[in-house]
C-alpha positions as CSV (number, residue, x, y, z in Angstrom):
1,M,-40.2,3.4,15.8
2,Q,-40.0,-0.1,17.1
3,V,-37.1,-1.0,14.8
4,D,-35.2,2.1,16.0
5,I,-35.2,0.8,19.6
6,V,-34.1,-2.7,18.5
7,V,-31.2,-1.3,16.4
8,R,-30.1,1.0,19.2
9,S,-30.2,-1.9,21.7
10,V,-28.2,-4.2,19.4
11,F,-25.6,-1.5,18.8
12,T,-25.4,-0.6,22.5
13,V,-24.6,-4.3,23.3
14,L,-22.0,-4.4,20.5
15,F,-20.5,-1.1,21.8
16,I,-20.2,-2.5,25.4
17,A,-18.7,-5.8,24.0
18,A,-16.2,-3.7,22.0
19,L,-15.2,-1.8,25.1
20,L,-14.7,-5.0,27.0
21,A,-12.7,-6.5,24.2
22,G,-10.5,-3.4,24.2
23,V,-9.9,-3.7,27.9
24,Y,-9.0,-7.4,27.5
25,L,-6.7,-6.5,24.6
26,F,-4.8,-3.8,26.4
27,K,-4.5,-5.9,29.6
28,N,-2.9,-8.7,27.5
29,F,-1.3,-6.6,24.8
30,N,2.2,-8.1,24.9
31,R,1.0,-11.6,25.2
32,I,-1.3,-11.3,22.2
33,L,0.8,-8.9,20.0
34,G,4.3,-9.4,21.4
35,T,7.2,-11.1,19.8
36,D,6.9,-14.6,18.5
37,P,9.9,-16.9,19.0
38,Q,8.7,-18.9,16.0
39,V,9.3,-15.9,13.7
40,P,13.0,-14.9,13.9
41,T,12.7,-12.3,11.1
42,E,10.1,-10.3,13.0
43,N,11.5,-6.9,13.9
44,S,10.3,-3.9,16.0
45,G,8.9,-2.1,12.9
46,S,6.6,-5.0,12.0
47,L,5.5,-5.4,15.6
48,R,4.7,-1.8,15.9
49,L,2.7,-1.8,12.6
50,N,0.6,-4.8,13.8
51,K,-0.1,-3.0,17.1
52,V,-1.1,0.2,15.3
53,Q,-3.4,-1.7,12.9
54,V,-5.2,-3.5,15.8
55,V,-5.7,-0.2,17.7
56,V,-7.0,1.7,14.7
57,I,-9.5,-1.1,13.8
58,W,-10.6,-1.2,17.4
59,L,-11.1,2.6,17.5
60,H,-13.1,2.4,14.3
61,I,-15.3,-0.4,15.7
62,L,-15.9,1.8,18.8
63,A,-16.8,4.8,16.6
64,I,-19.2,3.0,14.4
65,T,-21.0,1.1,17.1
66,G,-21.1,4.1,19.4
67,A,-22.5,6.3,16.6
68,F,-25.3,3.8,15.9
69,A,-26.0,3.2,19.6
70,F,-26.2,6.8,20.8
71,F,-27.1,8.8,17.7
72,G,-28.7,6.1,15.5
């Protein structure tokens, strides 16, 4: 029983950290994932793919940490 409380606490902290990381990411989305003047061959398709990959990974992190924090 003691281990369950520790695991839930750790994953709750990780869930809150992931939420804050997502807020920071969306506030600075264009600065972090925008166009790079050093890469002239980068087109809108590759930029969109990178953004989608980041969002999908972030959502999976939220789902996993949230599941262990609230249902674990």
